C-alpha positions as CSV (number, residue, x, y, z in Angstrom):
1,M,32.4,43.4,30.6
2,S,35.0,45.4,32.5
3,T,38.0,47.1,31.0
4,V,41.1,47.0,33.3
5,Y,44.1,49.2,32.8
6,F,47.4,48.1,34.2
7,V,50.0,50.6,35.5
8,D,53.4,50.6,33.8
9,A,56.0,49.8,36.4
10,N,58.7,51.8,34.6
11,L,56.8,55.0,34.0
12,G,54.6,54.9,37.2
13,Q,51.6,56.0,35.2
14,E,48.7,54.4,33.4
15,S,49.9,52.4,30.4
16,R,48.9,53.7,27.0
17,T,46.9,51.7,24.4
18,C,47.9,51.8,20.8
19,E,45.4,51.8,18.0
20,E,48.0,50.2,15.7
21,C,48.8,47.1,17.8
22,G,46.0,47.2,20.4
23,G,48.5,47.9,23.1
24,V,50.5,44.7,22.9
25,G,53.7,46.4,21.7
26,C,55.0,48.0,18.6
27,D,57.6,50.7,17.6
28,R,54.9,53.4,18.0
29,C,53.9,52.7,21.6
30,G,57.1,51.0,22.7
31,G,55.1,48.0,23.9
32,T,54.2,49.6,27.2
33,G,50.5,49.7,26.7
34,R,48.4,46.7,27.8
35,R,44.7,46.6,27.7
36,Y,42.7,43.5,28.9
37,E,39.0,42.9,28.7
38,L,38.1,40.9,31.7
39,T,34.8,39.2,32.6
40,P,34.4,38.7,36.3
41,P,34.1,35.0,37.1
42,E,30.7,33.6,37.9
43,P,30.3,32.8,41.6
44,L,30.5,29.1,42.2
45,P,27.0,28.8,43.8
46,V,25.5,30.4,40.7
47,A,27.5,28.1,38.5
48,L,26.2,25.1,40.5
49,Y,22.7,26.4,40.1
50,R,23.1,26.6,36.3
51,L,24.8,23.1,36.3
52,L,21.7,21.6,38.0
53,E,19.6,23.1,35.2
54,K,21.8,21.7,32.5
55,A,21.9,18.3,34.2
56,G,18.1,18.1,33.9
57,I,17.1,18.4,37.5
58,D,13.7,19.5,36.3
59,E,13.1,16.1,34.8
60,V,13.7,14.4,38.2
61,V,12.1,16.7,40.8
62,E,8.3,17.1,40.5
63,Q,5.7,19.1,42.5
64,D,5.6,18.0,46.2
65,D,8.5,15.5,45.9
66,V,10.4,15.0,49.1
67,V,14.0,15.4,48.1
68,A,16.9,14.3,50.3
69,I,20.1,16.3,49.8
70,K,23.0,14.3,51.2
71,I,25.6,16.5,52.8
72,H,28.8,16.1,54.8
73,S,28.1,18.3,57.9
74,G,31.7,18.0,59.2
75,E,32.9,17.9,62.8
76,H,32.7,21.0,65.0
77,T,35.5,23.5,64.1
78,N,36.3,21.4,61.0
79,H,36.8,23.7,58.0
80,R,37.3,21.0,55.4
81,L,33.7,20.7,54.3
82,T,31.6,21.9,51.5
83,P,30.4,25.4,52.5
84,P,26.6,25.6,53.1
85,I,26.1,28.2,50.4
86,F,26.6,25.4,47.8
87,Y,23.8,23.3,49.3
88,E,21.7,26.5,49.5
89,A,21.9,26.6,45.7
90,I,20.6,23.1,45.4
91,V,17.8,23.7,48.0
92,K,16.8,26.9,46.1
93,K,16.5,24.9,42.8
94,V,14.5,22.1,44.4
95,V,12.1,24.5,46.0
96,E,11.7,26.4,42.7
97,L,10.7,23.1,41.1
98,G,8.0,22.5,43.8
99,G,10.0,20.0,45.7
100,R,10.3,19.7,49.5
101,P,14.0,19.4,50.2
102,F,15.8,18.4,53.4
103,L,19.4,18.0,54.2
104,T,20.7,14.7,55.6
105,D,23.9,13.1,56.8
106,T,24.7,9.8,58.6
107,N,26.2,9.3,62.0
108,T,29.8,8.2,62.4
109,L,31.1,4.9,63.9
110,Y,33.9,6.7,65.8
111,T,33.0,8.5,69.0
112,H,32.9,12.2,68.3
113,S,30.2,14.9,67.9
114,R,28.5,13.1,65.0
115,Y,28.3,9.8,66.8
116,E,24.7,10.2,67.9
117,A,21.8,12.2,66.5
118,I,21.7,15.1,69.0
119,G,25.4,15.9,68.8
120,H,25.2,15.5,65.1
121,Y,22.3,17.9,64.8
122,L,24.1,20.5,66.9
123,T,27.3,20.1,64.9
124,A,25.5,20.6,61.7
125,W,23.8,23.7,63.1
126,R,27.1,25.1,64.3
127,N,28.6,24.6,60.9
128,G,25.9,26.6,59.2
129,Y,23.3,23.9,58.2
130,A,20.4,25.6,60.1
131,L,16.9,25.7,58.8
132,F,16.7,29.5,58.9
133,H,19.9,29.8,56.9
134,M,19.5,26.9,54.4
135,G,15.7,27.0,53.8
136,A,15.5,23.3,54.4
137,P,15.7,21.2,57.7
138,F,18.6,19.0,58.6
139,I,17.6,15.4,59.5
140,V,20.1,12.9,60.8
141,A,19.7,9.6,58.8
């Protein structure tokens, strides 16, 4: 746990903490002291990994199971997609359980980079869903 001290804007120096009030304000310290105990937030991929454990993924994935992980690979230069690091957490958990994961997405009906398999594969690769990065291959469904 980290202790963070805030600077008092009026005094231009570190705020004091008071044993009497804990620094939240009283006649003795004038209410200038503030002390907060902060716990840094857990990174979201780590939280997702723990969520998979709590959801019981170990009851579903068995040794040598082939596991499809459906993703949205996004169009090229599209930034509105789930970052690959989140899928990495899922891949890591499946591998840990002895599964053989692969990432997959379906082609689109409209004509763009994900309209056919080669363009779709290249788009996924450009957006970070490459085997060397993810630890699982990307296969167009």
